Backbone bond lengths (Angstrom), bond angles and torsions (degrees), N, CA, C in turn:
res aa  C-N    CA-C-N  psi(-1)  N-CA   C-N-CA  omega(-1)  CA-C   N-CA-C  phi
1 M - - - 1.470 - - 1.519 108.97 -
2 A 1.325 116.53 127.60 1.464 121.26 -177.49 1.522 110.44 -87.84
3 I 1.319 114.47 148.85 1.463 120.96 174.49 1.528 108.24 -122.60
4 S 1.324 116.01 166.52 1.467 119.75 -175.62 1.523 112.34 -69.88
5 D 1.360 116.73 -31.59 1.458 122.19 -176.53 1.529 112.02 61.38
6 T 1.325 116.78 27.50 1.461 121.90 173.38 1.522 108.84 -122.52
7 Y 1.313 115.37 153.08 1.472 120.36 -175.83 1.529 109.46 -139.07
8 T 1.321 116.27 44.69 1.470 121.20 -171.36 1.523 113.33 -117.23
9 F 1.342 118.47 13.60 1.461 119.35 -177.76 1.520 110.72 -60.21
10 N 1.313 116.56 117.38 1.462 122.38 180.00 1.523 107.42 -155.10
11 P 1.325 117.84 85.19 1.471 120.87 -174.08 1.524 111.77 -60.88
12 D 1.335 115.29 145.20 1.458 118.99 177.04 1.524 109.48 -78.21
13 M 1.327 115.49 176.34 1.456 119.26 -174.47 1.526 111.70 -63.98
14 G 1.336 117.14 -32.76 1.451 119.38 177.91 1.524 111.73 -61.94
15 D 1.338 116.23 -44.05 1.469 120.14 179.22 1.526 111.42 -66.96
16 I 1.338 117.11 -39.26 1.469 120.53 179.47 1.528 110.79 -62.98
17 I 1.326 116.28 -43.08 1.466 119.78 -179.53 1.531 110.54 -67.83
18 E 1.329 117.15 -40.24 1.467 119.54 177.37 1.526 111.15 -63.15
19 E 1.333 117.35 -41.96 1.458 121.36 177.92 1.528 110.63 -60.36
20 A 1.337 116.25 -42.27 1.463 119.94 -179.57 1.525 110.88 -64.73
21 Y 1.319 116.84 -42.46 1.461 119.77 179.23 1.526 111.10 -63.71
22 E 1.333 117.05 -40.22 1.461 120.04 179.41 1.529 110.94 -64.29
23 R 1.334 117.35 -39.67 1.470 120.06 178.05 1.525 111.33 -64.15
24 A 1.318 115.72 -31.14 1.469 120.22 179.59 1.527 111.72 -84.25
25 G 1.351 116.99 -0.58 1.461 120.14 -179.65 1.508 112.84 74.27
26 L 1.341 116.61 29.61 1.459 121.32 -175.66 1.528 110.40 -123.42
27 E 1.332 115.64 170.43 1.455 121.94 173.96 1.517 109.08 -118.86
28 L 1.326 115.13 139.21 1.463 121.00 176.36 1.523 107.40 -82.22
29 R 1.322 116.82 110.34 1.466 119.32 -169.34 1.522 114.89 -115.44
30 S 1.310 118.74 -21.75 1.467 119.08 -172.19 1.516 111.46 -140.12
31 G 1.325 113.03 166.66 1.463 118.91 175.76 1.517 111.22 -64.74
32 Y 1.339 116.48 -30.91 1.463 118.56 178.12 1.522 110.83 -65.92
33 D 1.337 117.58 -38.88 1.462 120.51 176.39 1.526 110.67 -57.93
34 L 1.318 115.81 -40.58 1.471 120.30 179.62 1.522 111.13 -65.79
35 R 1.336 116.93 -43.88 1.470 120.67 179.04 1.522 110.89 -64.81
36 S 1.339 116.37 -40.63 1.462 120.58 179.53 1.520 111.12 -63.47
37 A 1.351 116.77 -41.92 1.462 120.43 179.00 1.529 110.83 -66.24
38 R 1.322 116.75 -39.55 1.470 120.00 178.91 1.532 110.65 -63.48
39 R 1.316 116.79 -40.14 1.458 121.02 177.32 1.524 111.09 -62.63
40 S 1.339 115.87 -42.46 1.468 120.07 178.21 1.520 111.26 -63.39
41 L 1.338 117.38 -38.70 1.461 120.69 178.28 1.527 111.07 -62.51
42 N 1.328 116.93 -44.04 1.466 119.63 179.73 1.525 111.55 -63.60
43 L 1.331 116.90 -41.61 1.459 119.81 178.23 1.526 111.06 -66.41
44 M 1.325 116.86 -36.07 1.459 120.30 -178.50 1.525 111.62 -69.14
45 T 1.340 117.92 -41.08 1.467 119.08 178.72 1.530 111.14 -67.08
46 L 1.337 117.37 -31.07 1.462 119.60 173.36 1.529 110.17 -65.69
47 E 1.339 115.71 -38.85 1.467 119.92 177.02 1.522 110.59 -62.85
48 W 1.322 118.16 -39.62 1.459 121.37 179.31 1.523 111.33 -59.63
49 Q 1.309 116.26 -37.26 1.462 119.53 -179.07 1.520 112.00 -69.15
50 N 1.329 116.82 -21.61 1.465 120.30 175.90 1.519 112.33 -82.86
51 R 1.331 117.32 -10.41 1.463 120.58 -177.58 1.523 112.51 -83.84
52 G 1.316 118.43 -13.20 1.456 120.23 -179.35 1.517 110.82 140.14
53 I 1.323 115.16 -164.62 1.464 121.14 -175.90 1.523 110.04 -81.92
54 N 1.332 115.94 124.18 1.460 121.94 171.77 1.524 107.12 -101.59
55 L 1.323 116.99 118.57 1.456 120.34 -171.34 1.519 113.23 -59.44
56 W 1.346 116.73 -32.95 1.467 117.31 -176.77 1.532 112.41 -72.73
57 T 1.331 117.57 -11.73 1.469 119.97 177.98 1.524 112.18 -93.54
58 I 1.336 117.67 2.51 1.467 120.64 179.14 1.511 109.29 -88.50
59 D 1.312 117.56 127.31 1.456 120.59 174.63 1.518 109.88 -148.26
60 Q 1.326 115.07 176.18 1.460 121.24 -179.06 1.522 108.37 -124.95
61 P 1.330 117.58 100.93 1.473 120.01 179.76 1.525 111.69 -68.97
62 T 1.321 115.25 -178.09 1.456 121.09 178.44 1.523 110.61 -60.52
63 A 1.321 115.82 140.42 1.466 120.67 179.02 1.525 110.65 -64.10
64 I 1.321 115.75 155.56 1.465 121.66 179.09 1.525 108.86 -107.13
65 D 1.321 116.35 122.69 1.464 120.88 175.93 1.524 109.34 -77.29
66 L 1.320 116.33 132.14 1.462 120.87 -178.02 1.521 110.77 -91.77
67 V 1.318 114.43 149.48 1.465 122.07 -176.76 1.517 109.35 -119.72
68 K 1.305 116.24 137.97 1.462 121.20 179.64 1.529 110.93 -54.11
69 G 1.323 116.19 129.95 1.451 121.90 176.27 1.520 115.50 79.69
70 T 1.336 117.96 0.63 1.471 120.98 -179.69 1.521 109.16 -105.53
71 A 1.323 117.19 121.84 1.462 121.47 -174.98 1.519 113.20 -95.30
72 T 1.338 118.03 -34.34 1.465 121.87 -170.56 1.519 111.62 -112.43
73 Y 1.349 115.57 136.96 1.459 121.79 -178.07 1.519 109.39 -134.79
74 D 1.338 115.91 145.70 1.463 121.01 178.47 1.523 110.25 -73.76
75 I 1.330 114.90 143.58 1.457 123.03 174.09 1.528 107.41 -110.84
76 D 1.332 116.78 145.17 1.457 121.25 -178.43 1.530 111.53 -47.65
77 V 1.330 116.29 137.60 1.461 121.96 -170.89 1.529 112.76 -64.06
78 A 1.328 118.21 -22.54 1.471 120.54 -178.74 1.522 112.59 -85.03
79 T 1.327 118.22 5.14 1.465 121.88 -177.74 1.523 110.73 -79.96
80 I 1.333 115.99 125.32 1.463 121.19 176.57 1.520 110.56 -88.41
81 S 1.335 116.23 -45.64 1.458 120.10 -178.34 1.518 109.21 -156.17
82 L 1.318 115.63 156.02 1.460 121.56 175.57 1.523 108.75 -98.42
83 L 1.331 116.09 136.19 1.459 121.03 179.53 1.523 110.87 -97.93
84 D 1.326 117.02 -52.90 1.465 121.95 177.41 1.513 108.74 -139.39
85 V 1.320 116.13 141.26 1.463 121.91 176.73 1.520 108.49 -127.01
86 V 1.327 115.91 128.42 1.467 122.00 -177.21 1.516 109.47 -119.33
87 L 1.305 116.63 135.50 1.460 122.63 172.47 1.522 108.10 -95.49
88 R 1.321 116.56 122.67 1.472 121.01 178.53 1.522 109.36 -107.91
89 T 1.300 116.08 131.27 1.459 121.10 178.75 1.523 109.90 -110.30
90 D 1.322 116.13 143.71 1.473 123.01 173.15 1.526 112.05 51.09
91 E 1.331 115.92 53.91 1.464 119.30 -177.29 1.531 110.69 -60.69
92 G 1.323 115.21 136.22 1.459 121.36 178.08 1.504 114.40 96.32
93 S 1.339 116.76 -14.47 1.458 120.32 179.64 1.522 110.18 -85.85
94 M 1.324 117.06 122.68 1.459 121.09 -177.86 1.521 112.25 -62.85
95 T 1.318 117.14 -27.66 1.467 120.69 -175.66 1.527 113.28 -103.92
96 L 1.328 117.37 -23.05 1.461 119.51 -172.72 1.531 114.22 -109.01
97 Q 1.346 118.48 -22.64 1.465 119.21 -176.53 1.526 110.37 -61.41
98 T 1.342 114.66 126.78 1.461 121.47 -178.39 1.520 109.06 -143.27
99 D 1.325 116.37 141.23 1.463 121.85 175.69 1.525 109.68 -108.26
100 Y 1.335 115.25 131.79 1.463 121.73 177.60 1.528 108.64 -121.17
101 L 1.325 116.46 129.24 1.456 120.47 176.76 1.528 109.20 -76.08
102 L 1.334 116.37 125.81 1.462 120.81 179.77 1.519 110.21 -88.13
103 N 1.315 116.06 143.57 1.465 121.93 178.03 1.523 109.94 -86.53
104 R 1.319 115.69 134.27 1.462 119.89 177.59 1.518 109.71 -87.39
105 I 1.318 116.49 135.70 1.456 121.56 178.49 1.521 108.77 -124.18
106 S 1.318 115.85 159.15 1.461 120.95 -178.93 1.529 110.40 -85.56
107 Q 1.331 114.93 169.98 1.469 119.53 177.99 1.533 112.05 -62.21
108 P 1.354 118.77 -43.80 1.469 117.71 177.00 1.526 113.05 -61.37
109 T 1.344 117.22 -38.40 1.466 119.58 178.32 1.521 110.93 -64.76
110 Y 1.350 116.71 -42.91 1.467 119.74 178.28 1.522 110.70 -62.52
111 A 1.342 116.31 -37.86 1.466 120.27 -178.30 1.529 111.64 -63.78
112 T 1.331 117.73 -27.01 1.471 120.71 -177.08 1.529 113.19 -86.74
113 I 1.334 118.51 -3.78 1.475 120.07 176.92 1.522 108.62 -67.36
114 P 1.314 118.85 121.43 1.475 120.53 -174.01 1.527 113.37 -64.38
115 N 1.336 116.82 -48.57 1.464 119.62 -176.69 1.522 109.56 -116.59
116 K 1.317 115.57 95.59 1.457 120.56 -177.71 1.522 112.55 -78.30
117 L 1.332 118.25 -4.24 1.465 121.56 -178.58 1.524 112.51 -99.62
118 T 1.317 117.31 5.33 1.466 120.80 177.81 1.529 109.78 -59.23
119 Q 1.341 116.09 132.34 1.460 120.71 -179.60 1.529 109.96 -110.35
120 A 1.320 115.47 125.66 1.467 122.23 179.03 1.523 106.79 -172.62
121 R 1.331 117.46 -168.59 1.463 119.78 175.22 1.523 108.88 -69.92
122 P 1.355 118.25 125.02 1.471 120.65 -179.12 1.523 111.92 -59.30
123 L 1.331 115.30 141.82 1.460 122.11 -179.39 1.526 112.35 -121.95
124 Q 1.336 116.92 -26.76 1.456 121.85 -173.60 1.521 109.95 -136.92
125 Y 1.332 115.52 162.28 1.458 119.05 175.17 1.523 109.89 -145.05
126 Y 1.328 113.65 151.56 1.457 122.05 174.19 1.524 107.54 -117.16
127 F 1.333 117.56 124.07 1.460 122.80 -178.48 1.517 109.35 -100.24
128 D 1.326 116.33 118.00 1.462 122.56 179.55 1.524 107.90 -102.58
129 R 1.331 116.04 100.41 1.465 120.59 -176.46 1.513 110.46 -85.52
130 K 1.330 115.24 128.80 1.470 120.99 178.63 1.522 108.88 -120.39
131 E 1.319 115.34 156.74 1.458 120.74 -179.33 1.520 110.43 -85.20
132 I 1.352 115.37 150.99 1.458 121.23 172.58 1.526 107.50 -78.46
133 L 1.326 116.52 122.15 1.459 120.20 -179.56 1.526 108.98 -106.97
134 D 1.316 117.97 -146.43 1.461 121.90 -176.85 1.519 109.40 -85.48
135 V 1.334 116.15 102.03 1.462 120.33 -178.06 1.516 110.78 -63.42
136 S 1.342 117.59 -39.81 1.463 120.94 -177.11 1.519 111.83 -63.39
137 A 1.339 116.59 -27.27 1.465 120.31 179.95 1.525 112.39 -90.94
138 G 1.309 115.72 0.07 1.460 119.44 178.94 1.503 113.73 75.18
139 T 1.334 117.55 24.45 1.466 120.43 -176.95 1.528 112.41 -109.81
140 D 1.357 116.93 9.75 1.461 118.09 178.70 1.525 109.66 -74.31
141 Q 1.316 116.80 150.00 1.456 121.72 179.64 1.519 109.14 -130.62
142 N 1.308 115.06 132.28 1.451 118.93 175.52 1.518 110.24 -78.12
143 S 1.329 115.45 143.51 1.457 118.71 167.19 1.521 107.96 -67.46
144 T 1.328 116.49 157.07 1.464 119.86 -177.68 1.519 110.58 -131.96
145 I 1.320 114.93 156.73 1.451 121.94 173.14 1.524 107.19 -121.59
146 T 1.327 116.06 129.70 1.457 121.88 -178.94 1.521 108.87 -115.95
147 L 1.318 116.15 126.59 1.460 122.23 -174.13 1.520 111.54 -99.72
148 W 1.320 114.84 150.20 1.463 120.95 171.28 1.527 108.87 -146.83
149 P 1.331 117.14 133.22 1.457 128.10 -8.89 1.533 112.22 -62.87
150 I 1.330 115.23 169.19 1.459 120.97 178.58 1.531 108.65 -76.68
151 P 1.352 118.61 141.90 1.471 120.14 178.60 1.522 112.01 -54.51
152 E 1.331 115.21 135.29 1.471 119.94 -178.95 1.519 111.89 -97.54
153 E 1.352 116.52 -1.76 1.466 120.27 178.84 1.523 109.70 -140.48
154 T 1.344 115.70 154.96 1.456 122.24 172.16 1.521 108.61 -101.38
155 S 1.314 116.78 143.29 1.472 124.34 177.72 1.523 113.58 75.65
156 K 1.315 118.84 0.05 1.461 120.58 178.60 1.525 111.17 -91.81
157 Y 1.348 116.56 -34.04 1.447 120.98 -173.08 1.536 111.62 -118.52
158 K 1.315 114.76 152.45 1.455 121.63 164.99 1.519 107.65 -148.26
159 I 1.324 115.93 156.38 1.459 119.03 178.23 1.528 109.00 -112.41
160 L 1.312 114.87 138.75 1.454 123.28 173.95 1.523 107.13 -115.90
161 Y 1.305 116.61 135.41 1.458 118.00 -177.88 1.527 111.05 -137.28
162 W 1.324 113.71 146.83 1.460 121.99 173.12 1.517 106.90 -104.90
163 R 1.319 115.80 132.82 1.459 119.93 -172.46 1.518 111.73 -131.53
164 M 1.336 115.12 163.84 1.451 122.25 165.26 1.519 106.66 -94.97
165 K 1.332 115.15 120.10 1.467 120.52 -176.75 1.515 110.69 -97.57
166 R 1.311 116.08 142.87 1.464 120.96 177.86 1.525 110.17 -63.08
167 I 1.336 116.95 139.64 1.459 121.62 177.08 1.526 108.43 -69.10
168 A 1.328 116.53 135.39 1.465 121.16 -177.02 1.525 110.84 -60.84
169 D 1.328 115.23 146.46 1.468 120.64 179.23 1.529 111.11 -64.04
170 T 1.322 115.76 152.24 1.461 121.08 172.87 1.517 108.76 -74.19
171 S 1.310 116.77 124.86 1.462 122.18 -174.17 1.515 111.80 -76.16
172 N 1.335 115.50 164.60 1.460 121.37 173.39 1.517 111.88 -71.84
173 L 1.337 117.18 -16.63 1.462 121.29 -177.10 1.522 109.78 -87.26
174 A 1.314 116.37 119.03 1.467 120.66 179.70 1.523 112.00 -67.75
175 S 1.340 117.22 -16.60 1.467 120.78 -177.83 1.525 112.94 -81.82
176 E 1.341 117.74 -10.45 1.457 120.31 179.89 1.528 110.04 -82.41
177 T 1.341 115.33 162.50 1.458 120.35 -178.81 1.528 110.41 -105.98
178 A 1.321 115.60 165.16 1.466 121.09 -179.78 1.525 109.99 -82.63
179 Q 1.326 115.87 147.96 1.463 120.02 178.35 1.524 109.81 -86.62
180 V 1.312 115.87 63.09 1.463 121.81 175.72 1.522 107.41 -136.64
181 P 1.325 118.60 147.44 1.466 120.41 177.23 1.519 110.92 -71.43
182 G 1.343 116.18 163.65 1.452 121.07 -176.42 1.511 113.76 -56.04
183 R 1.343 117.84 -33.93 1.467 119.88 -176.78 1.523 112.28 -68.01
184 F 1.354 117.71 -16.53 1.462 120.43 179.63 1.531 112.71 -101.45
185 L 1.337 118.59 -2.63 1.464 119.88 -179.74 1.529 112.46 -62.78
186 P 1.361 120.26 -41.25 1.469 118.47 175.92 1.527 112.77 -58.94
187 A 1.329 117.10 -39.67 1.467 120.26 178.69 1.520 110.72 -67.63
188 L 1.329 117.05 -35.93 1.465 120.66 179.20 1.525 110.46 -63.92
189 C 1.327 116.84 -46.24 1.469 120.44 179.30 1.527 110.94 -66.12
190 A 1.333 116.65 -43.47 1.465 120.57 -179.22 1.518 110.94 -64.34
191 G 1.335 116.84 -41.58 1.457 120.25 -179.97 1.514 112.30 -66.30
192 L 1.336 116.14 -41.89 1.463 118.85 179.49 1.524 110.52 -65.92
193 A 1.331 117.42 -38.92 1.465 120.02 177.91 1.529 110.49 -59.38
194 Y 1.318 116.44 -42.12 1.466 120.64 178.91 1.531 111.20 -64.04
195 H 1.323 116.78 -46.16 1.466 119.97 -177.87 1.530 111.45 -66.89
196 V 1.331 116.82 -37.85 1.459 120.13 177.35 1.530 110.67 -64.03
197 A 1.338 115.63 -44.02 1.471 119.78 -178.79 1.525 111.48 -62.25
198 C 1.339 116.28 -33.45 1.471 119.60 179.82 1.523 111.58 -64.23
199 K 1.332 117.23 -22.32 1.463 120.75 -176.11 1.527 112.96 -100.17
200 K 1.328 117.10 -3.81 1.460 120.49 -177.46 1.537 109.42 -116.70
201 P 1.321 119.05 113.93 1.473 120.83 -178.22 1.521 113.32 -55.16
202 E 1.329 117.64 -36.90 1.462 119.82 -177.98 1.529 113.06 -69.96
203 A 1.354 116.92 -15.00 1.462 120.60 -179.13 1.525 112.83 -102.28
204 L 1.324 117.22 1.68 1.468 119.94 -176.30 1.532 113.64 -57.99
205 P 1.346 120.55 -34.77 1.476 118.90 177.75 1.529 113.55 -60.15
206 R 1.329 117.41 -21.46 1.460 120.58 -178.35 1.528 113.12 -92.94
207 V 1.322 117.83 -5.92 1.459 120.58 -172.82 1.521 111.70 -58.46
208 G 1.321 117.97 -47.40 1.460 120.65 -178.58 1.515 112.39 -59.51
209 M 1.338 116.50 -45.48 1.457 121.02 179.32 1.521 111.39 -64.37
210 L 1.337 117.03 -42.27 1.467 120.87 -179.11 1.524 111.48 -68.35
211 K 1.336 117.03 -34.98 1.460 120.24 178.20 1.529 109.95 -65.59
212 A 1.329 117.45 -43.36 1.459 120.60 178.82 1.524 111.06 -63.47
213 A 1.339 116.76 -41.00 1.465 120.68 179.09 1.522 110.60 -65.53
214 Y 1.335 116.91 -39.34 1.473 121.59 178.80 1.518 110.94 -64.48
215 D 1.326 117.09 -48.07 1.463 120.48 -179.52 1.529 111.17 -60.64
216 E 1.316 116.94 -41.00 1.465 120.67 179.91 1.531 111.18 -66.95
217 A 1.341 116.65 -43.96 1.465 120.37 -179.24 1.523 111.09 -64.15
218 F 1.341 116.83 -41.33 1.464 118.72 -179.64 1.522 110.74 -69.22
219 A 1.333 117.10 -41.49 1.462 120.32 179.83 1.524 110.81 -61.90
220 T 1.326 117.01 -40.08 1.458 120.70 178.93 1.523 110.94 -64.04
221 A 1.340 116.75 -45.83 1.463 120.62 -179.70 1.524 111.04 -66.57
222 A 1.328 117.38 -42.31 1.467 120.47 -179.22 1.519 111.34 -65.43
223 D 1.331 117.05 -35.63 1.463 120.33 178.36 1.525 110.93 -66.39
224 E 1.328 116.86 -33.36 1.460 120.74 178.03 1.531 111.56 -78.07
225 D 1.332 116.32 -26.17 1.465 121.88 -175.66 1.520 109.94 -84.76
226 R 1.317 116.21 72.43 1.459 120.74 -178.06 1.524 109.18 -147.68
227 V 1.301 114.86 163.01 1.462 120.46 177.57 1.519 108.53 -81.78
228 K 1.318 116.16 122.31 1.471 120.62 -175.66 1.525 109.98 -97.40
229 T 1.304 115.46 69.28 1.457 121.27 175.95 1.516 108.98 -126.89
230 S 1.310 115.47 155.30 1.459 119.04 179.19 1.521 109.63 -79.02
231 A 1.309 115.19 152.73 1.461 121.36 178.64 1.522 109.15 -126.73
232 R 1.316 114.89 143.19 1.459 119.54 179.95 1.520 108.39 -124.61
233 F 1.333 116.96 127.98 1.454 122.27 179.62 1.518 108.92 -114.79
234 V 1.321 115.22 125.06 1.467 120.50 -179.14 1.525 108.07 -114.64
235 P 1.324 118.08 116.82 1.473 119.12 179.93 1.528 111.18 -66.52
236 R 1.320 114.65 142.11 1.454 120.18 177.39 1.518 107.77 -101.96
237 V 1.328 116.16 107.85 1.467 121.70 -175.98 1.521 108.67 -106.85
238 A 1.301 115.82 122.28 1.459 119.26 179.49 1.529 110.25 -70.22
239 S 1.303 114.90 141.33 1.482 119.16 178.91 1.522 109.87 -80.96
240 Y 1.308 114.66 153.76 1.467 119.62 179.92 1.529 108.97 -99.61
């Protein structure tokens, strides 16, 4: 028995929307239907980001070089949250390069630091997350990271960070693909079918069934989307 020997199945947005409409017992008939489905997809991927960490959205952007006396630095606008931030000293030196994990502090904790102008090797950071607004109107704001103490040297330090990145918007082009890995494509189709059915009176009898299918598909994908490493927990018992 012959097999295809290919592993490239990745339907474009047009196919995903058609699949969702078929699951809802509907036909895609107009340009408005396409726009409505695209809007639902964008809202749904935003909802996914509120459900927790999606491993495929974790990446490590370019490191930020620190400048003496400068405490606050812009973070890429597509950053939702920071997972780990490392301070690297003397990059490139075989004997001196060292990475230090920085501790994250809250805004109230940062506000209580008496001398925010202290200059030394940074130990902590405060992440100020801002929303992406209308870039075309010039109202977008970058999230920022503020270090304490402030770097006392230029060219000695840089910070490397791992972040959760926002899922890319669904394009107007039906020929483009979704920015989700293959294991989440069933959940994407199931979720869109549910959202489409919620907006079509003739599909309301299927809403309950589609919601259950969506929840199951997402739970299955999310359960698979995890780091498969062992963990060891050692209790810390104070001596008497």
